[in-house]
NUVEX-640648 format. One record per residue: residue in one letter; x, y, z of N, C-alpha, C in turn. Coordinates in steps of 0.02 Angstrom, whole numbers, plus 50000, padded with zeros to 5 digits. Layout:
# residues N
AXYZXYZXYZ
...
END
This chain:
# residues 375
M511755018749436512055014149485511615007949490
T511915002449490511554996149496511524993849568
G510904992249592510814989749659510684982349656
T511084978449691511014971249688510644968349747
G510524972349799510194969749858510654965449901
T511314965849890511794962049931512124966849979
G512504964050025512844968050075513364972750045
T513564971549984514044975949951513694980149898
G513034980749904512634984549856512614991849873
P512074995349855512025002549862512085004649935
G512425010149944512485013050011512935009350058
S513315004450032513745000450077514395004050095
E514525009650060515135013350077515075015850149
H515595015150189515555016850260515915023450273
S515605027450316515915033350344516045031850418
P516355036450455516445035250527515785034250564
H515235036350533514575035850564514155030250534
G514465025650496514095020150467513985021250392
P513605016750360513495017250288513115023550271
R513265026350214512935032450193512205030950176
P511765036050180511065035050160511015033250086
L510515029350071510385027450001510045033249965
R510275034549905510025040249866509395038249827
V508855041949836508205040049809507955045249760
G507695042849704507345047049656506605045249655
L506175050249664505455049349668505125051649604
V504755047149572504395048849510503675050449528
G503495056849520502815059049534502755062649600
Y502415068449599502335072349660501605074649667
G501145069949651500445071149665500285068949735
L499675066349745499465064149812499935058949840
A500055053449802500475048049828501185050449842
G501475054149795502165056349803502275061349858
S501835066449862501945071849909501715070249979
V501165066449986500875065050052501175058850084
F501295053750045501535047350072502295046450063
H502505045650001503185043449988503725048450009
A503665054649987504195059550002504285060450077
P503755061450116503865062250188504155056050222
L503945050050201504195044050233504925042750214
I505095044250151505795043650131506225048550170
A505985054750174506375059950208506445058450282
A505965054850311505995053350383506485047750399
S506725044150349507165038450360507895040650361
A508245038550414508965040050418509355036150367
D509065030750339509415026550291509315028850219
L508875033750208508705035950140508795043450133
D508965045450073509055052550058508675054149994
L508145058149999507765060049941508145065549904
V508445063649847508875068349811508565070949747
A508045067549721507755069649657507015068049655
V506635072449623505915071649613505765073449541
T505305069749509505095071649442504365073749442
T504235079349411503565081849399503595087049344
G503095087049301503065092149248502635098049267
D502365098049329501915103349352502325108449391
P502335114849369502735119949404502545120849477
E501895120549493501685121349562501935115649606
R501885109549580502135103849618502885104049625
A503225106449573503955107149577504145111949632
A503785117649636503925122549688503775119649757
A503235115749762503055112749826503585107649848
A503855103849800504375098949817505005102449843
R505195107849809505795111549831505695114549900
A505085117049913504955120149978504955115050034
A504665109150021504615103950072505265100250082
H505685099950030506295096050033506875100250004
P507125105050041507655109450016508255105549990
G508475107549931509055104349900508875098849853
V508245096749851508045091349806508095093849733
R508325089449690508345091049618507675089149587
V507385093649548506745092349515506855091749440
A506645086049414506705084749342506005084549311
A505965086249248505315086349215505095079449192
R505585075049176505425068449149505735062949193
P505375057449203505655051949243506325049449216
E506375049149150506975046349119507615050149138
E507535056349158508115060349177508465057449239
L508105053249276508405050349337508885044749322
W508825041649262509265035949248509595036249179
E509505041749143509845042449079510605043149089
E510955042049035511685042649035511885049449062
G512345049349110512585055549139512185058049199
A511635054649217511245056649274511615055249339
D511475059049390511775057749455511595050649477
P512065046849505511925039949523511425039549581
L510945035049573510435033849624510465026549647
D510175025249705510155018549732509455015449728
L508945019749718508255017349718507815022249681
I507365019449641506835023449608506175021649641
V505785026749658505105025749685504605028449635
V504155024149612503665026049561503005027449596
A502815033849598502195036049629501785040249580
S501825038449518501465041849464500795038349451
P500375040849405499725037649392499795030249375
N499275026449391499295019149385499535016649317
K499305019949263499455017449196500195017849179
T500575021749218501295022549205501725017749245
H501425014049292501825009949338502255004849301
V501955001049257502324995749223502884998549179
P502735003249132503275005549089503845008949127
L503675012749180504205016249217504615011249258
A504285006549291504655001449329505104997449283
E504854995649225505254991749177505864995649154
A505765002049139506325006149116506855006949170
A506635008049232507125008849287507505002349300
L507144996749299507484990249309507984988949254
K507794990449192508264989349136508864993949141
A508784999649176509345004149186509775001949246
G509584996349278509984993649332509824996249401
L509214999149409509035002149473508484998249509
P508554997149575508014994349614507414999049613
V506824996249623506215000149615505704998549670
V505385003749696504775003249735504215006149693
V503645002549689503075004949650502465005549696
D502125011049691501495011749728501005006649703
K500525004749746500014999949724499515003549679
P499175000049632499314993249612499944993049568
L500314987649573500924986949534500774987249460
A500214984249439500054983649368499304982849361
A499084982549299498364981349285498204973949289
T498684969749275498564962549273499104958749311
A498934952849333499414948549367499974946549319
A499814945649255500324943749206500854949249200
E500634955549198501114961049195501544961249258
A501234960149316501614960149378502134954649379
R501944948849355502424943249355502974944549303
G502824947949250503334949849202503854954549233
L503624959449272504094963849306504494960049358
A504164955449394504514951449444505074947349411
A504924944449354505424940449319506014944749297
L505864950849273506394955449252506834957249311
A506524958849368506914960649428507344954649451
D507044948749451507424942849472508014941549425
E507884942349361508414941249311508994946049320
R508824952349339509354957449347509644957549418
G509354953549463509584953549532509434960049569
L508854962949554508664969449582508044968949626
L508014973149675507414973649718506844976649678
L506254973549682505634976449659505124975549714
S504924981049745504474980749802503854984949788
V503304983149821502664986649810502454989949875
F502264996249870502085000249929501384998449952
Q501334993549995500704991750027500734994050100
N500675000550108500775003650174500255001350225
R499674998950202499144997050250499324990850291
R499854987250272500094981850316500404984650380
W500544991250381500824994450440500314999150473
D499664998150458499135001750493499114999250566
S498895003550610498815001850680498344995850689
D497754996150656497264990850666497504984150638
F497844984350581498094978150551498634975050595
R499094979050620499614976450664499314973450727
T498804976750754498474974250814498134967550800
L497764967250744497414961050727497914955350715
R498444956750680498944951550668499234948850733
G499334953250782499574951050847499074946450882
L498434948150877497914943850907497894937050873
L497954936950808497944930550772498544926350789
D499134929550793499734925850810499684922750880
A499314926150924499234923750993498674918650999
G498284917550945497734912850947497144915350987
A497074921950994496564924851039495854923751014
L495754922350950495084921450922494914914150912
G495374909650925495264902750907495374901850832
E494984897350802495024896250730494614901550694
V494934905750653494574911050618494124908050564
Q493514910550563493024908150514492864913450461
R492794919750485492614925050437492984931450454
F493224934550402493584940950407493204946150367
E492964951250401492624956850367493074962950371
S493184966050314493624971850310493274977150268
R493224983150295492884988550260493344994650253
F493384997250192493715003550180493195007950146
E492795011150189492205014750164492285022250176
R491995026150130492005033350136491325036150115
W491195042350135490595045750114490805051750071
R490835050550006491035055749958490525055949901
P489935058649915489405058449865489545062649803
Q490015067349808490195071549751490845069049720
L490865068849654491475066849619492025071949629
K492635069549633493215073949639493565075049572
G493435070649523493755071249459494445068149459
G494765067949401495435065249396495435058049372
W496035055449360496105048849329495845043349374
R495855044349441495635038949485494895037349477
E494505042049451493785040949441493615039749368
S494125039149326494015038149255493805030949241
G493355030249192493145023649171493565020749115
A494045024649090494475022149036494905016449061
P494885010649029495255004749054495995006049064
E496295010049020497015011149024497215015149087
E496735018749118496895022649177496925018349240
I496635012449239496625007949298496325011549357
G495765014949345495425018749398494905014549433
G494515017849476493995014449513494245011749580
L493765010349625493955008249692494205001049695
L494004996849648494234989949649494994989649650
Y495324993649608496054993549603496374998549651
D495985003049680496255007949726496215005149797
L495665006149831495585003549899495554995949899
G495304993049845495284985749840495974982649843
S496474986049817497164983549821497374982649894
H497144987149937497324986750008496974981050043
V496304980750036495944975750076496094968650052
V496204967749987496394961149962497084959249986
D497564963849982498234962350006498234960450079
Q497854964150120497824962550191497534955650203
A496994953950167496674947450176497154941750158
L497514942550103497984937350083498574936850131
A498804942650156499354942650203499174939050268
L498544939650288498314936550351498134929250343
F497784927650287497464921050283497684916850223
G498154919250184498444915150132498064915150066
P498244910550021497994910549953497234910049948
A496974913249895496264912949879496134907149831
V495554903949838495364898649792494744900449751
T494284904449780493704906849742493584914249757
V493284917649708493144924849716492454926249687
Y492054929849725491404932349702491384939849716
A491104943749670491094951049681490464954249653
E490284959749683489754964149659490044971149653
S489964974349597490284980849586489784985449552
D489714991549580489234996349554489535003149543
V489225006949499489385014049488488785017949513
R488825020849572488245023649606488145031149594
R488685035049593488605042249593488455044949523
P488005049849517487855052849452488485055549419
G488585053649357489165056049320489785051849330
A489775047049376490355042849387490465038049330
E491085036449316491255031749262491525025149288
A491855025349346492185019349374491835017049436
D491955010749455491615007949513491755012049575
D491235013449614491305017149676490975013649735
D490745007449724490425003549778490504996149761
T490974992849793491154986049772491214981549834
F490974975349826491034970149877491384964149847
I491854961249885492234955449862492204950049915
A492004944049896492014938249941492564933549918
V493014932049963493584927649948493554921549994
T493614915749964493714909650004494444907749999
H494764907250057495474905550060495574898050061
A496164895850043496314888750041496244885450110
N496334889350164496274886650231495554886650257
G495074888850215494374888850235494104895350261
V494534900150278494304906650300493944910250243
R493394913550259493044917650209493154925050225
S493384928750176493484935950183492944939650146
H492614944250180492104948550150492394955650151
L492524958350093492894964550085492454969850052
Y492424975750082491994981150057492414987350044
V492344990349985492644996849970492115001249939
S492055007349964491505011549941491655018949952
A491395023049908491405030349917490705032949930
T490215028349938489515030349942489185027750006
T489575026950059489315024050121489125029550170
A488485030750178488245036150221488345034550295
Q488345028150314488505026150382489055020850379
L489625022450408490205018150401490165012150448
G490345006350422490365000250462491024999550498
P491134994150535491774993050568492324992050517
R492924994650533493494993550489493634986050485
F493644982650542493724975450544493184972350588
R492914966750566492544962250610492784955250593
V493104952050642493434945650632493114940650680
L492844935250652492464930450692492834923850695
G492954921450756493304915150766492894910350808
S493164904450818492804899250856492784900750931
E493224905150955493244906751026493044913951041
A493164918450995493014925451008493004929250942
G492774935450946492774939950889493124946450907
F493374949850855493704956250864493364961350818
V493164967050846492824972250808493204978750818
K493344982150764493744988350767493434993550720
Y493274999350747493015004950708493565010150698
G493485014150644493945019650633494565017750594
L494845022750559495435021650517496075023250555
D496605020050535497275021550560497405029150552
P497725032350601497805039650599498365042250556
Q498775037950526499375040550493499235044550430
E498755042250389498615046050327498375053050344
A497915053650392497675060250411498245064650437
A498695061750475499255065550501499715067950445
L499855063550397500275065550340499945070950299
R499285070450289498925075550250498955082350285
E498975082150352498995088350391499695091350394
G500185087850365500865090350365501285087950423
L501015083550464501405080650519501875075350491
R502435074150526502935069650501503185064950557
P503315058650540503605054150590504315056150605
G504545054250665505235055850683505295057350757
P505875059450779505995060750850505515065950879
D505265070450837504805075650862504085073150865
A503965066950846503295064150848503315057350883
P503455057250949503525050950985502895046750986
D502315049850977501685046250977501425044750907
W501885044750858501685043550788501295036950782
G500715037350748500325031350735499905028850793
A499935032250851499555029950909498825031850904
E498385027450926497675028750926497425030450996
P496935034951001496635036251067496245030151091
E496185029551156495875023651186495165022551161
E494805027951147494105027051125494045023751057
L494595023151021494575019850956494865012750958
W495075010451016495325003651020494774998651003
G494964993050972494494987750958494314983851020
R493814979451012493604975451070493594968051051
L493794964051099493854956851090493394953351139
G492974948851113492524945251158492034940951119
A491514938651155491014934351123490344935451156
G489804935151116489134935051142488764941651144
E489114947351132488764953751135489114958751091
S488724963651066489014968851024489484973251063
P490044975351033490484980051068490144986751081
L489644988451041489294994851049488854994951111
T488704989151138488314988751200488744986151258
G489394986851250489844985151305490144978251302
G490004974451249490274967751244491024967651230
G491364962751257492074961951244492504966551286
A493144965351283493634969451320494044973551270
P494214979751288494624983851243495314980851233
V495564981351172496234979051155496644985151134
E497164986551171497574992351155497874991751085
S497764996851045498014996750976498774997650974
L499104993350937499814994650923499865000850880
P500385004850887500445010850845500555009050772
G500255013050728500395012250657501125014150642
D501405011150590502125011950579502295011950505
Y502045016750467502235017150397502985017750386
P503355021250430504075021650419504415014850416
A504105009750446504415003150446504475000250376
Y504025002350331504074999750262504735001950231
Y504885008350233505505010650201506125008450239
A506065007450305506625004650342506774997550316
A506234993750301506324986950276506604987050205
V506394991850164506674992550096507424993950100
A507624998550144508335000050151508724993950173
A508444990150221508784984050244508854978950188
A508324978250147508354973550091508894975650041
L508944982150028509454984449981510164983450008
R510234983750073510894982750103511044975350115
G510544971050101510654963950109510574961450180
T510224965350222510144963350293509424961650310
G508984961150261508284959450275507924957850210
P507324954950216506944953150156506564958950126
N506374958150064505924962850031505264962950069
P505034968750093504434968850135503794967050098
V503744968650033503154966749993503404965249923
T503384958949904503664956949840503174957849783
A503434958049722503014958349662502604952049654
H502854946449678502474940249674501854940549719
E501924943649778501344944749821500844949449787
A501094954649755500654959249719500284955749663
A500624951149629500304947449574499734943049601
A499834939949660499304935949690498694940149706
A498804946249731498244950749744497904952749679
L498294953849626498004955549561497604949749532
D497804943549546497394937849526496684938549555
V496654940549618496004941349651495614947349622
L495964952949611495624958749583495364957449512
E495754953949472495514952249404494914947549408
A494944942649454494384938049462493764941749487
A493864946649531493304950649556492974954649500
R493384957549458493104961449402492704956949355
R492984951049341492624946349299491974943849332
S492014942349397491434940049434490864945049432
A491034951349445490524956549446490214957649377
H490624957049325490384958149257489944952349233
E490164946249247489814940349222489334937349272
R489344939949334488914937449387489024929949400
V489654928249408489854921449422490364921349478
T490444915549509490994914449556491584911749517
V492164914749527492764912849489493224908549532
T493434903049505493914898749539494614900249513
L495074901349559495764903049539496174896749529
END
């Protein structure tokens, strides 16, 4: 089935209760597919998870148990080959190296696509996919769920209100203490795997910085492989100068024994400091699900609220607490459904993903050559 993203596109058929849910096929049922995408798709009244692909028997059994009635296919191509049940959307949540070929195949088959981050290894590949989607009149969206984190939504609200004055520096940390390797493709040093933290957590912090403060003009980075036996970067720092003069200092690490603030944002009138991670990932990992039975989904306890003020550290009582807006990962797929029905914009475009990949590529070059890269 071809999805055009217009009001007469997928799912526009009406029943007495409104348009039918859009039929979704999910490629991959590892961490991204089982913990993030499948639960969020299933929680949406506008979407119906009808098919999952995995070649792993245990994952296939887990998918059937978690989503009764779902069809499990061994190969992604089974979702769009001749004679396949018609779908309205393909979600690619497979290993990074498969993102481009699978997205390209689905688009060529006439299907809109959501791709987990990173969309591609290079900005050129991302722009190639964007051009293909534009040519076919199909939605191509990138799952940047961290734009719907509690802390990010709260910070964006403060910036929109001008609460900090003119922002001068944005510090963002996505740090963990994982001194032991976990194994798998995410920690592989093989270039084709697109592993390492720069393209994993770095995709999040760079996307957030660009979403808040606009295009980057220069990039400087330091990247290290700290843990014994590690092959890919596990401790990386990125400094971005934006066209508007804001400087973003971005940290991603698996080797941080003492975690810094998630955000520290410094402006001409005040600063905002926020510790702790958005609670939604932990909730999803624990098997909790958004929906009517979870009215407090994404809410943070008061002790984790950030503080806004000037002149003193929040750890010694400086600033006033700012109530955190609840995190809202379900809003991403609600926006995707609206875009497919022609009633809203694409929540995260491939062109935005390409701009973030420009920064990631520049950061990799900067760290390797020890230079500042101008975009």
